[in-house]
N, C-alpha and C positions, 0 to 999 in steps of 0.2 A: 804412509801419511799418518801423523799423530792425530788421534781423536781427542777432542776437548769436550768435556761434559758442560751442560748449561751452568751447573753449580760452580764448577772450576772457573768457567769464563767470568761469571759474576764476581767471584772472589778476586780474581786477578784484576778485573776492571776497577773494582773499588780500591784495591791497594794502589793501583797505578794512579788513579785520580787523586787519591789522598796524598801520594808522594809528590805529584807534579803540581797540584794546584791549590791544596788546602794549607792554610797556616796552622791548622790543628792536625797533628798526626793521629790517624785512626789506630787505636790499640787493638790487639787481638780480641779483647772482650767485646768490642763494638761489632764484631762479625759473628757473634754467637748465634744470632737468629738464623744463620745459614747452616749451622751445625745440627746434625741429627742427634737428638738427645732422648734419653729415657725418662719416664715418669711424668709426662705431660698429661695429667689427669683431665685438664680442661678440654684437650683434644678428644679424649675418649667420650667425655660428656656430650660434645657436639655431635660426634658420630652416632651416639645412642639415640639422638633426637630423630634421626632419619632411618635408623635401623628398622627393618621390617616394613618400610613403606612400599606401596604398590602404586604404579601409575597406569591409569586407564584413559586412553584418548576417547573422548565423546564430543557431542555437539549440544550446545544449548538450543532450546526450541521455542523462543518467544517470537511474536509477530513483529520483528524489527527489521527484517531482511538481511541481517548480518550473517546468520548461520555460522557463528564463530565456534571453532573447535577449542576444546580445553583439555589439558592433561589434569585429570582429577587425581589428587594424591590421597590414597587411602591407607590408613594405619589402624590395625586391630578392628577392621570392618567399618571404620568411621571415615567419612570424607572430611579431610581437615583443611584442604585448600585446593585451589585450581590455578594452574599456570598455563601460559600460552605455548602451544607446541611448535609454532614456527615451521610447519612442515607442508605448507601449501606448495604445489608444484610450480606455480607462477610466483616467484619470490616477492613480486610487488604486493601480493596479498598478505604478506607476513610483516609484522605480527597482526593478529586480529583479536578483538575483544575490547571490553570496557569494564567499568567498575561494577556493572550489573552482573555480568558473567562471573567476574572475580568473586562476587559475594553470594552466588546462588546457593552454595552449601549452607549458608545461614538460613535460607528459606526451607531447605530440606529438614532442618532440625528446629524450625521456628515454633513459637508458642501457639500459633493458630493452625497448626497442622491438623488435618482431619485424620483421625486414628482408627476409626471403626465405623461400620454402617449405623446410621441414626434415622429414626422416624420422628416426625414432628408430632407433638402431643398438645401443643398450645396453638394460639392463633399464628398465622404466618408472620414471621419477623419477631415473634415474642422471645425467641431463644430457648424455648422449652422443648427438650428432645428426650427420646428414649433410645438407649443403646439396644440394637438388635443384631442377630447373627446374619451372616451372608445368606444362608438359606431362607431365613425369614424375609430378608430384603428382596431376594430374587423372586420368591413366591408372591409377595405382595405386589411387586411391580408388574409381574406377568398377569396376575389376576385383574389388576386395575386396567392394564392395557386391553385385555380381553373384554372387560366390561365397557370401556369407552369405545372400542372398535365396534362392538355389537350394537351399541346405542347410537353412535354418531357416524361410524365408518372409520376404517383404519387410517385414512388420510388425515383425520383430525388429530392423530398422534404425530407431533411435529418435532423432528430432530434438528439440532443446530450444532453441527461440527465444523466450526470455521477454520479457515487457513490450512488446508490439508498438507501443503508443502512443508509445514513446520514439523510434521511427523507423518509420513505417508501411511504407515501402518496404523498408528493409533487414531489419527484424525480421519483417514480414509475408511477405517472400520465403521465410523458413524454413517458414512454414505452406504456402505454395504448393509449395515443393520437396517437402515430405512428401506433399502431396495428390496431385500428378501422378504420383508414384512409388508410391503406396499404402504409404508408410512409416508407422511409428509416430510419435506425437508426444507430448511430455510436457506436464505442467501446471506452472504457476509461481506463480499468484496464491494458491492455497491452500497450495502447498508452502512458500512463504515464510512462511506464517502471516498473510498480509495480508488474505485473504478474510474479511470479517465474515459468517460463516455465518448469523448472525441475520437478515441482510437477505433472502437467498432464503427462509429459513424464514418470515419475517413478511410479505414483500411479493412473493416470487417474482421478484426481480431479482438481478443479480449484486451490485451495490452502488449506492447512491444517496447523494449528498452535496450539500450546498449549496456553491456556489462561495465562495471566501473573501471576495469583495466583499460578500456578504450579511451579514457581521459588522456592517456599518454599521447594520443594521436591528434587531439584537438589543438587548434590555433587561437581559438577564442571561445570562452565558456560563459554562458549565462545560467546562473542558478535562479530559478524563478519560484518563489513561494515555498522553498524547502530549506529549513534550517539545518544544513548538512553537518555543521560542527557539533550541534547538539544531539541530533537524532540519527546520524550515520557515522558514528565515531570511528568505526573500524575502517571506513573508506574515505573519510573527509580528506585524508592526507593526499589523495590523488590530485585534489585541486591545489593544495599548497605546493605539491611537487611541480605541478604545471606552472605555477607562478615563478618558481625558481628557473624554469626554462624560458621565461619571458612571455608566457601566455597571460592575457588579461582575463580576470575573473570578475564578472559583473553580477551583482546581487540585486534582485527586485523583490521588495517586501515592504509592507507598511510599517513593520516593526524592526527596530534596531536591536540586533541580537549578536551572538557570537559569529555567525556567518557574515553579517554585515561588517563586523570589526575586522574580519580576516580578508574580505574582498578588496579588490583594487578600487571598486566604485560601488556605491550603494544608491539605489533609486527608490524613493518612497511614493508610490501611487496611492490615491484614495482607495480604501478597501472596496473591493468588488468591481474595480474598473480595469482589470487586467486585459480584457478583450479589446477595449478601446486602445490601450497602450500598444498591444501587439499589432492591431490594425494600423495604427499610426506608423509603426516601424515598417510595415509592409508598404504603406503609401510612399515612404521615402525610398524604399528599395526599388519600387516601380519607377518613381520620378527620376531617380538617378541612373536608371538603366542597369541595375544590378541583378535583374531577373535572368536566370538561366533558361532562356526561351526554348532551346532544343530539349532540355530535360523536361520542362513543363509540358511540351507538346507530346513527347514520347511516353511519359509515364503517368500523367494526370488526366483528369476529365476535361482539362482545358479546351481541347479541340472538339469535343462532342457538341453537337448542335442541340439547342434548347428552343422549344416552341415558345414564341412570344404570346400566343393566345392562352395557354394554360400553364406555362412554366415547366412542362414535362420535357424530358429528353425525347428527341426525335428517334423513332424506331423504324426498322425495316418494314414492319407491318403498316406503317403510315404511308409508305411509298409504293409498295407493290403488293398485289394480291398474293396471299399465301406467305407473305414475309413474316419473319420471326419477331416476336415482341421482346426477344432477348438480345437482338442485334442492334447496336447503337450506330448512329450515322455521323460522319464527319463531312466537311467540304474538302474534297481532294483537289489539290492544286495542279496535279498532273492531268486529270481529266476535266478539271474546271466544273465539277458537279458533285452531287452527293454520292456517298459511297459508304458501304458497311465498314465500320472501324476495324482496323487491324492494329493490334497492340505493337507499340514501338515503331510504327510507321513514321517516316519523316516527310510524307507528302501531304499530311493533313494540315489545313489552315488553322493557326492558333487564334487569330483574331478575325473578326468580320461578322457582318449580318447578311444573310442570303435569302433570296426568294425561292421557295421550294414548292413544286407541284406535288400534291398528295395523290394517293390512289383513287380518291374521289374526284380528282380534277380541280381541287381547291388550291389556291395559292396561299402558302404560309410564310410568314417572316420568321426566320430562325437565326439566332445569334450563337456564337460559341460560348461555352461556359466561362471561358477566360475573358471574353468581352464583357459579360455581365459582371464578373468579378472586378474588372478595372473600373466600371461605373460605380460599384459600391465602394471601392477603396478611395475614390475621390472624396468621399464624405469625411475621411479621417486624415485631413491635413494636420500638420503639427500644431497649428494654432488652436483648432477645434479640440484636438486630443489633449492639449495642455489644459484647456478649459474644463474638460471632463475629469482628468486624472490628477491635476495639480503638478505634473512633471513639466518642466519648462520645454517650450518648443525647440529651443536650441539643443537641449540634451536629447530630445527625441530624434532630431535630425542627425546629430553626431553619432549616437549609439547605433542607429539603423545603418549608417554608413560604415561604421567599424565592423558590424556584423556581416554586412553584405560584401565587404571587400576582403574579409578573411579567407584564406585558402580553404579552410574547412572550419565550421563553427558549430558548436553544440548548445542545446538548451536542455537543462536538467530541471524539470518542473516537478512540483510536489503537491502535497495536499492543500497547500495555500490557494491553488486555483481549482482543485477538484471539489472542495467542500463548500460549494456555492450552488444556489438554485440554478444559476446559469453557468455552472462550471463547464458544461459541454461546449458552450460558446467560447469561453476563455481558452479551453484546450484546442478547439478548432482554429482559433486565431493564432495561437503560438505555433501550431503545426504548419499553418499557412506560411509563416516566415521560413521554416525549414524547406518547404516545398518550392517556394519561389526562388530560393537561393541554391537549390539542388543539393542541400545538405542531408536530406532524408536518404538513407541507404548507404551513406559514406562512413567509413571508419573515421572516428573523430568528430562526427556530425550528429545528426538526428535530433529528435525531440523525445527525451526519455522521462517518463513520469515515475517519481519515487514515492511509493505508498506501501501497501501491504505485501506480505510474503506469500503471494498467490501462486507463484510459478512452479509448476511440477515439471521437472525436466525428464519426464518419461510419460508414457501413456498409462493412466491408471484404470482404463475402461474395464478390463476383466476383473480387477479387484473391487472396484467401486460398484459396478453393475454386472453381476455374474450372468453368464449365458444360461438360458433355461435348458438348452440342449446343445451339446458340443457339435459344431459344424453348422449350426443354424443361427440366424441373426438375432432372434428374439432374446431379450435380456430382462432380468428383474430390474425394475426401476422404481425410485420413489416418486411421489407426486409433489412437485415443487410448489411452494407458496412463498413469494418474496416477503422478507421480514418486514418491509415497509407496510405491507397490507395486514400482516399480523397485528401491527400497532395501530394503523390508521383505519383499517377496514377497506373495502373496495371503493374505487373511484369510478366515475362514469366512463373514463377513458382507459381503464385497465385492460391490458391485452389478455385475450382468452379468459375473460372474467367468468363466463358460465362454466367453463371447464375447471378452472383453478380455484375460484374463491370458495372458502368454507370457514366456519368459525373453528379455530383451534381449541382443543380441549385438554391436550397434554403436551408439555414441553420438556425436552431432554437436551439441555445445553451442555456440550462437552468440549473443554479446551478453550472456553471463552466466557468472560464474566458478563454475560448478556444483560442481566438486570442491574449491574453496577455501571455499565458503560453505555447503555442504550440511549440514543437520542430520543426525544419525546419521553423523557424519563417520567414526567408527571402523568402523562396519558397512559403509558405502559403500566405503571404501578396501580393507578387509581381505577382505570377503566377496563384494561385487558385482563390483568391477573385475577380479578374476581370471577371471571368466566372460565378460568383454567382449573380443571379438576385434579390434575396430577402434575407435579413438577419434580423431576428426578435430576439430581445434580451430582455427577462424579467430579470430585475436586481434590486438589492437593491441600489447599488452605480454606479456611472458613470465610470465603469471599462474600460479597454482598449478595450474589446470586444464591450461594449456599444458604445464607441466612433466611432467604425467602422461599426455600424449597420445602417439599413434603418428605422427600427421602434424600439423604446425603450419603454418598458412597466414597470411601477413601481410595484414591488412585495413586499409583506410584509417581514419584517425582522423576525428572529426566535422568537423574543419577541412578535410579532404581529400575528404569525401563530396560528389560533384558536386551532388546534389539529394536532398531527402527532405521529408516533411511530418511534423509532430508535434502531438500534443494532450495534454491532461492533465486530471485531475479538478479541479485547483486553480482554473482559470479556463476561460472559454468560448471561447478562441481556437484557431484552427487557424493554424499558423505555417509559413513556408517555411524549410527548412534548405538552405543553398547553400554550395558549396565556397569556402573562402577561399584555399587554396593547392593546388598540384598534388600528386597522390599522391607520397609519399616512397618511396624505395627500390623494392621490387618489389610494393608493396601494391596490392591490387585491392578492389573493392566486394564485399560479400556477394552482391549480386545477380548480378554477373558470375561469381563462383565457382559459385553454384548452376546458372547457365545452362550453364557449360562442363561440369559433371558430368552434367547432364541430357542434353546432346548425346551424351555417351559412353554414356549409359544408353538412348538412343533416345527420350527424352521432351522433347527440346529445343524442338520445335515447340509442344508443349502448354504448357511453361513460358513460352515466348515472350519474356519480357523480359530484356534485357541492359543497357539504359541506364536510369539512375535517373530521368531527366526523363520518359521515356515512361511509366514505371510511376507516377510522381507524377500525371501528367495522367490516367491511367486511373483511379486511385483517386478523384480528384475527380469525374470524369464519371460514375462508377458508385456514388458514395458516398451517394446518397439525399437525403431532404429537408433534413437538417441542413446540407448543403453546397450546396444548390441555389442557383445563381447565383454560386457561388465557383469561378471557372475558374482554371486555372494561370496564365494571363496576368494575371489580376487579382491573384492571390497574389504573383506576381513583382513586381508594381507596389507593392502595399500591405504585403507581408511578413507581416502579422498581421491576421486578420479574425475578428470574432466570428461564431460559427455561428448558424444559425437556431433559436434556442431561447428560450422564454419561461417564466416572467417574467424580467425583468432587474432586479436580480441573480437568478440562477437558484435556484429552490427546488423540489426534487422533490416530486411528488404534489400540486402546487398545484391542478391541475384536479380530481383525484380527490376531494379532501376538500371540494370545492365542488359535487360531484354532476355534474361535467361528463365523467364517464368512470369506469369501475370500475377497481379494482386487478386485476392479472393473476393473482391467486391463484385457487385452486379455488373459493373462496367469493365471489370478487369483492370481498373486503374485507381490511382489515388483520387478520392472523391472529395473535393472541397465544395462541390455543388450537389445538393440533395433534392430529389424531386418527389419524395413521398408526400402524400396529401397534407399530412400534419405539418411538415416542414414548410410547405407553401402557405398553409393556413396561418401559421404563426410568423411568417415572413423570416424564416431562418434557413432558407435554402442555401444561403451563403453565410460565412462567419460574419457576425455583427456584434456590436456592443449593445447590451440591454442593461439598464440600471438594475441593481439588486432587487430581489422580490420584496424584501423588507428593509434591508440595511441601507437606505438611501433617503436623503431629504427631498429628493425629486420624485417624479412620477415613476412608481415601481414597475419593473418589467417592461419598460418602454424604451425605444431608441431615443438618442439624445435630443434630437430636434424637437420631439414632442415632450420628452420627460422634463427638460429644463424649464418648461413653461408651467409645470405643476408642482405642488407640494404634497408630500406624503403625510397624511394625517397620523399614521401610526408612528412615524419618526418624530412628529411634533410632541407626541405623548411620551415616547421612549427614545430620546435623542442620542443614545450611545450604542455603537456597534459592540456586540458581545462576542468576544473571541475566546474559545477554549483551545489551548495549544498543548503539543507534546513538550516534554522537558527531558533533560539529560538523566534525571535520577530515577526514572521508571520507564517501563514500556507499557503504555496504557495503564492498567491498574496493577500490573505485576511489579513487584519490588516496592510498592507504595508503603508497605508496613515493615520493610527491612530497616531495622533501627540504624544500622551503619550509614545507610543512604538518606534516611529521613533527616538525620542530623546535619547532613551536608546541604540539604535542600532549603536554603535560606533560613527561615525560622522554624522549619519542620511542620508547617501547617499550611492549609490553603490561604492564598492571598489574592485580593482583588487589586490588580495593578492598574493605575490610572495616570494620565498625564497631570502634572501639577496644576495646570490651568483649569482642567475640568474639576479637579478636587476642590480648588479654591472657590469656584462658583457654588459649590454645594456645602461649603463649610467643613470639609473633610480634611483632617490632618493625617500625616503618616502614623500608622499604628492604631488609628481609630477603628472601632468595629463599624462595618458598613454592610449594606444590603443591596445586592443587584437583583432587580426584579422586573417582571413584566406580567402579562395576563396569564402566562402558563405556570409560573413558579418563581422561586427565589433561592438565593444562597447568601448566607451570612458569613463574612470573613473579615479579617483585618485588612486595612488599606495599605498599599505600598505605592508611593509616588515615584514615577520614573519618566524622564523625558523620552525614553526609548519607546514608550507607548504612544501611538499617534493621537493627537487631539481628536476627541469625538469617539473614543473607543475605550473599552475596559477589557482587561485580559485576566484570565485565570488559567493556570496550568491544571490539566485534568488528571483523572485516574484516582483521586482521593476516595477512600472507602467511607462508608456512611458514619462510622464511629469517629472519624477524624474531622468531620465537618460540624461546625457549631450548630447551624440550623440549615434546613433545606438541602439542596444537592447542587453540585456544580453544573449538572446537565438539566436541572429543572427548568431554567428559562429557555431551553432549546425546543423548538417545534419545527418539524420539517414537512411542509406541504409538498406534494408530489408534482413534479413538472411533467405535463402531458407529453412533451417530446421524449421523455425517458420511457414512455409507455408505448411507443410505436410498435416495438417488438418486445418479446420477453424470452430471454435466454439466460437461465440462472447464472449469476455472477459475471455475465458477459454483456447483457443489455437489460437494464431494469432501472427502477427509481434509485437515483444516487442521492445520498444524504447531503443536504446543504446546510450543515450545522454552523458554518461561519456566517451565514446570511440571517443573522439574528440581531434584535435590538433590545435594549433594556434602559432603565433608569437606575441610578445609584443614589442612595440616601444614607446619611449617618444613622447608625443603629441607636 
């Protein structure tokens, strides 16, 4: 058989086409481009441009949940660009990345790069520094830590290493550093407002979400308060892909943005009324018989009996002598009497009120938790909810029906409902929709919150909190102090106050721009910092936090980090981070810095690790079942490996809702009813809507029936809701000074965005200098008028550095009072005060 080369085939095809169909005969010269010729110097020039290039696959490590890999192209030891590798095992995750990752190399060589250790010689924030050696820096830091520890106690040295999943070695080293020295340690997940407290309340977990790949299984998707197209650029395509398959995507947000433009339908509720809207949806789901009763009976607290006299769950100890206080009681339809609950039993009554004889011979009236829920849901009929939210009753009825009838439906909730004083109630109400319809635990279903990159897909216990002695349970541990209390001081309702509260005297923020991004900016800077005697800041760039430090230490960029590993809630992979270039200037790794300080404190042998590769290997070896079989050698070879978790795509609670294990709550069930004293005291034992704590014209923090009869005096003085949002051009404050992206961000400066109607009332025109202010602080910026901003609100995109702001600070008007419900328990980054920085008010005037 004759073989024809591609070149011969092309030539023959062109000749044939020319002869048969063209009025112009192709001459031989016309085909010269197909001929191999000598002396093409331009080809050699193009080849020379890539000659000597080296490609290193690594991962960018911002707190954006993307965990996107990049092929960093290095030539002559310089990173010159980054390309997407397109090598994720699940092809739906390819390609990953955005313009921020594409331009990270510009930050590596940026003009504000920290190049050598520096010691402050002027007032804090004055910009007066002295260059010092590393030994001088280490010796000074160690001596100051010893002095402060001796005077105030070691727990007043407070380490702040946020978001450890972004780099388990470098960020986890901060936990280890605090542990071996008995220092204090701060919280980040709840302080950012990213913690969806509804999750520990309902399921006793930190957070659980479906991986984005699971969008392929949904039949109806609600994106609730999360601007996916702006802030989840690598994964937003999953929703547009779903639309191509005929899946409806509904977006709920007060602000018209890119995600609203993409969605099939956009609903605009009044800011802070999301719980009412979700309860209205649940009302319709119940009314139309769309509740999965068997599911609710078997997997939720619905059938558990609740005492009418005190609102507490009925326990075995209430019924029989010697009964357990940990056993809950149901009304069993088979025996027609009370019985200790058995998870997944189908004989428990879901509805009803029963007369129960106690161990003392007293007669109690007890109702099932589901019966109490049905009574509460009656209050949220579509007409009432429309009055609260501004969403029409017709739309409420229709959307709830669509959601309830879908074969499987998902809710993808974001910080838009976390960042409120009553964000826990908003979250509980959205979760209730998933519970009633049986969508929790189903692939393609669930209620997934999208916030910070908190998820570590291995157990870091041995690395973070070293064992004191091999084979024994005692560990070195830090003494936590929630960041909210560092700023606010203790409250009357603070959990474990006597044990945990102390005035912090030294702050070591690593991997987070604490003083540039902090809520309660004015209070933090003006009241807290003067009490701090030492601030040590390891940084890549001269951030706002670095500018306010006493000691600034140069750390390696992600491209210079010799090795690390990273995970994310977005997908199920563990990935290798490896150095693309050698450390620049005098930069060191966080790990080496901690080690050198520990040596001077006498804890170097306990801290142990100095090399990032050794620490990476240790994390994998001690990481538990999720990474069993994933060795460092294997990770070096494969770069990106799916952890050992099922199902695929991952859906949390998949086994529990099938009776293959209980939930880890006190009842062993999904708990929409809570009987702790404070829940009862604040009448939040069931999901309810309460008006925002500040950002409402009505009675603040009250249920609607009472709230609508009152007027909020604070709102009369400051009648605009102040919203600070993420944008596509930065991740928090990272990339905010990258020139290539600043140029793309509108006018390249902070803007106060207002609805034209609000601006007209205040005599403000587009481009005018304006000031947003309240009793806590102010920010001055140019006004931008947009119909996309809801009337009654003003919006600013956050992350701007101090030198980019005309006056004030974008976070200066923000103050976050602590919700006592958030203080019932304290488990660092799992249950604690959640920042409510959307629940703010201000006034705006022309400057």
